[in-house]
Phi, psi and omega in degrees: 000128186288157174308319176296315175300323179295314181287322182287329176296316181293319178296319179293323186275333188253356178231186180263035183096107179274155174282170172296324181294324174298314177301314176305312187292317178303314180303312176299326180282328185097158180298319183296306185295327175300311176303311185297315175300324182286329180279331179231078183290146177261128182181191183289152182281139176279129177264124182265131178271154177297139181303142173290128181260124176243118180284115176269136174294141176283149181240152176261143179261141175298144174131000000 
């Protein structure tokens, strides 16, 4: 399997369908670098909001 076939297969499995340009870039980077990029993407930090707290009415259990 060539590097192009390997990265194209990886991108098909790990993304929502790569474009030809994305396959070209991944081929230039190589399979290992492409996998590293997919597993540790660089981008804006995700800010987690505090979980929504919902108060449920207390219920009594029989017994």
